N, C-alpha and C positions, 0 to 999 in steps of 0.2 A: 504493499500500500504506499502510495508517494506520501512522504511527510508532510510536504507544503502544497499540495494540491486544493487549490482555493479559487474555483471559477468565479468570475464575477461578471455579470450581464446587466445590462441597463434596458428596461423596459419601459416604454411610454405608458403613461396612465392619465385618467383625467377624473377629477372630482365631481361629482354631481349630488346636489342636493335640491330637494323639492323640484325635480325635473330640470334644474338650472345648472349650468357649468360653473364650477366655483375653483379658486385656487386650492391646489392641493399641496401636501408635503410628501417628500419621499418616504417611502417604505422600503427597506432594505433588506432583502431576504438572503440569507447566507446560507448555501449549500456546501457541506464540508464533512470530513470524517471527524469524528469526535476528538477534542483536544483537552477536555476538562473544563470545569466551571471557570477557573483562574483564566485560562486563555481565552474562553467565550467573553468574559467581562472585559478584558484587556482590548479584544478585537471590536466588541461594542462600542467601548468607550474611544478608540481610535477612529472608528467609521464615523461617530458623532462629532468628533473633535474636527476632523477632515471636512465635515459638511458645514459646521459652524465656520469654520475658517473660509469657507466658500460662500458665505453670506446667507447659509439656509439654517434659521433659527429653529426649526422644529422637524423632527424626524423620528422614525421608529426603527428598530432593528429587530428580526425574528432569525432564528436558526433552525435548520432541517439537518439532520444527521443522515449521511450515506453510510451503509453497512457494507464492509467489505465483501461479504458473499453476493451481495446484490447488486454489486457495482461491477460492471464491465467495461473493459477498454480492449478493442480489438478482438471482441469475442471471448475473452478470459476474464474470470472474475478475480477479485483481489484477495478473497479470503479463502 
């Protein structure tokens, strides 16, 4: 399993409230191999810090975990 495989994608989204288009904030969804709570906390803080430096005051971060036995690269699973 790659130690530092952290894919990053930028997906466009729109906020809709009461049928109207409204400004929305970034929702960052991180898919990765589990690295523990301390690393997850540091990653979330780093993402938040970079977004704030870019002038984005509000954001949310969520993590989903790949399981090595369910992740395939070139037809071969990692687990």
